[in-house]
N, C-alpha and C positions, 0 to 999 in steps of 0.2 A: 465692325466696332466705327464709331465717331471720330476721327483721326484729324487736328488739326496742325500745321508747319508751321511757327511762327519763325520770322525771319525766312519769309518762303521766296523771295525774288533775290537770296545771295547765291552763291556757291554752292553751299551745303545745302542751302533749304532746297533747290531747284536738284538736287542730286536725291533728296529725299525721296521727293516726288517719284522719280525715276525707280529708285529701288522698290519703292513700295508695290509700283505694279509690277516691275518685272518679277518680285517675289510671289505676285499674288496675294499680297497681305490681304487678310478681310476686312477690305473697307465699306463702311456703307453709307458712309458721305466724306468727303473730304473738304477742309475747308484752309483757306490759305490766308495768313495774314503777313503785314508788312508796313512800313510806314505810309504816312496819308498820301503822300505823293504818287503811291503805286498803288492806292487803295482805286479800284473802278475799272482796272484792267484784265480783262479776260484773256486766261493761257490754255493753251492747251495741257491735259494730262491724262493719263492711261483711262481716268477714270471718269474721263466726259470735260467738256468745257466748266474751268471754276474763275469765279469774279476772284478775285484779291479783293479782302476786307483791312480797312484800318483796323490795327489790335486795338481790344480794352480789355481791360479784365473781366466787364459782362459778357462781350462778345464770346470768351473763353470757354465759360462754366458748366455749358451742357456738352463738352465733350469728353470722350472716355478717354483717349491719350493726347498727349501734346507734346510734339517735337520740337523743342527750342532749338535754333541756329541763331543766336542772338549772343550780345558781348556777356559777361560776367556780372556788370552791372547792370544790366536790364534783367537777367536771369534773378540776382537777388531781388529785385524790386518786386517780382511779378509771380516767381515761381511759388512762394508758399501759398500765395491769394489760389491757386490754380489748387493745388493740393486739398487745400482749406474747402474748398468746392466740388472734391470728390474726382478730381482731374490726374490722371495717373499721367506724370512728368518726366521725359527723357530730355535730360539738357547736355546739349554740347560745349557749355562755355565750361571755364574752368571754376566758376562759382561754388560750387558743391563737392568737389571731387576730393577732399580729404578732411570732409567732414565725417565723424565717426559714426554719424546716425546714418550716414546717406550711401549706400551701396556704390562702389566704382567698377563697372563691369564689363569684361570681354567676355562676349558667352563660350569661347571655346575653350577658356580657364576656370571663370567663375561664376557662371550661372546659377550656380545656388546663392550666391550671394544676393538677386533680387527678393527672393522669400514674399512677402507681402508688402515689400516698399513700394509707397506712391510716388516716391522721388529718387529718381535713379540718374547717377551722373556717368556720361562717356568720357572716356579719359582722353587726355591729349592725341592727337594721331600718330606721332613717334611713340606714344608708350604702347598702343595699341598694336603696331606692326611688330615692334619689339617682341612682347610677352608673347604673342601666338607662336612665336616659335622658340622662345625662350623657355615658357613652362614645359612643354614637354621636355626637353633636355635636363632640365631642375629634376623632374619627375624621375629619369632615368638615372642617371647621374649623379644629382647632388649638385649646387653652386655653393663655392666659395667667395668668387666676387665676378665684376662682370663690368667692363670697360668696350663703352660704345661710342662711335663717331658717327654722327647724322649728319646727312646731305639735303636738305631740305628744300622742297619746290617751293615756286612762287604762289601757288596754290594755297599755302599756309597761312598768306597774309590776305586771304579771300579773293574775288572775283577782281579787287582793286589792285591788287598784287599780280594776278595775271596779264590783267591788260597793260600795266605799268611793263613788265618784261616785255612783251610783245611791241607794243610801241615804241621802247627806246631801242630794243635789238634793230626794229625797222628803221628809225632813225640813224644809228650807226651805218649800218649795210647799206641804204639806199641814199642819204643825207650827208653820211662821211662827218658827221660830228659825233663830239663827242656825247655817251649816254647821261642823264638826270637821274636825278631821286624826288620822290614825292611820300612813296607809299613807303620805302625802305630808306635806312638810314644813311646808305651808299647805294649808289647807280649797282643792279644787279645785273643788269648785262653784261656779256663778257668778263664776269668778275665773280667771287665768292667772298663772301661776310661771313666772317667767324662771330657773329654775333645776333642771337635772336632773343628777344626780350632786354630785358633790364640786366644789368651786372649787379651781383649780391654782393655781400659781405667777404665771403669765401672765395670772390673772383671768379664764382660759376654765374652763367645766367639764369634767370628764373626757368626758361625755356628747359636749360640742362638739368637742373633741381626737380622740375615737374617727372623727367624721367623715372629721376630717383625716386621721388617720394611715391609716386603713381605707381611704377613697379613693384614695388618694396609692399604697397598695400594691396593688389590685386592677386600677386602670388602668397600674401598672406608672410611674407619674409622679411620682416620686420628690421632685421639685423643683416641682410644682405649686401656687401659694399657695392656701390655701383658708381661708376664715375663716366660721365656724358660730356662731350664736346660735340656744340650744335653748331650747324655751318647752313647758310643758304646759300643754294647754288641757282644759276640761270635754266631749270628746267620745270616744266608747268606743272605737274601734279602728280607726281611719284616720289616720295622720301626715300634713299637709300641709307642704310646703316650698316656699318662696318663693325663688327661686334667680336671682342674676345672673353672666353670664358675659362676658368680657371674650376674644375669640379672636384668633387669631394670623392668621388672613385673613378677609375681608369675609363678614359672616352678615348675611341678609334674615330676615326672620319668614317668609316663603314657602317659603325652603331649608331652615329647621330644620325646619317643618311636614313638608316631603317628608322630612326625614331619620327625623324622629321615626314618622313613617308607618309605615315602612319598618322601625322598630328591632322586634326581638323583644321584647315584656314590655311596651310601651307602646300606647295608645290615646289618639290626640289627641283632646279633647273641647275645640274651639277656635273658636267664635263666639259672641261675647260679644253681640254685636247681638239674638241670639236668647236669651239668659242661659242660654250653653252653656258651660261651665267646669268643672274638676274641682272637687270636693264632698264630703266624706265622706260622707255621706248616700247620695251613688251609688256611691264607688269601695266603699264595705263589702262584703264578701265576693264582689271580684271579682278575679281573679288578675291581670291588667294594672294597669301604674301609668299612672292617668289624667295626660295633659299639656295644659295648656291656659295661655291669657293671653299667648298666645307677640307677642312685642314688640319692637321696637327700644329698646334703652337708649341716651338719649343723651348719656350720661357719656362712654362710651367711643367715639362715633362710629360709624361703619359697620362697628364691629368687637365692638358689645355688643348682649345680647340679655337680657331679661328673662323668664319662665317660671313655671307654678306648677304643682307636681306632686301628687295624692294617691295614697297607698297603702297596702293593708290592711298595718295591723302584724304581724298575727297570720299572714298568708297571705305575700306575697312578702317581708315583713319581717321571716318568721322561717319557718313551717313549711314554705308552698312553696317557698321556695329551698330549706332543705335538702332536700326530697324530689327538687327537679330536681336538686341535687348526687348524690344516690343513682344517680337514673336515668341520669347519665355514667361511674357506676363503670365498669371494663371488663367486668366480670363479668355485670352488668345489660345495658349494651349489648350484648354478645355473645347475650345470652338475649333482648334483644329483635328482632334482627336477624335 
């Protein structure tokens, strides 16, 4: 397949290159696109040295698949033209996620939604990490309501966010000065920020509402009540989530563990007595979402469950999920068969 990555020099773009190589995606040619200032730079890839090209609509017309790691505005401006030229586009931005005619896909949950679509949306990173564990529980026990608090890494703001956290942490520890903020609204080093994205009229942030809207769409559960509180924390690239669910049918921790052990894309790490539970330090660089601290929630009687998730924001939350979508495209599936 002729594959192009648009936004190849960013954190997600670089991760896309690595994931394509690691999963032996059938790439016959790989082209990397970025801004004009990066054009002409040659980088090593699993498919050989590749020179970064300046993006243009004309330059991408002969691709089979375009993986977009760009802003929503950029995607809106250019993705339709790519699709019209016959390119299948997998977009990592929020531009098309909630459009009725664009599938929003986490392959472990709703791969069938891809169908013959030429434009597929990759979900919000927090949503992808959540639903890969939530949907198996919904199938097994039903869901009445979901309450989730997220603890989101600096990587959610891209390479610039990660660089700011590293720089400001060093300034505090080495120079003994107060941290500053440029990428984030407030200093992130040695801090937590209970705001990600802009506040909405209902008091939730848009990031929090993305989790609600996207989870409902992916799981086909438009009436499922979901409440989210999203918090930025000073970790590098793994999002953590504390989840409370009320189920329609009785659930026990043991039964939930068994469901999650069988779930694709989930790794159960749940032996608190031995200090084994999901943590960002262990989930970094891992494809699977870790699930642990699985316990009964007494608020909802025998239909309540609490658990904790950790997932790599740059992998399952972005690049890995996009490549998994590409692997399910009909033409790629035929080649693999």
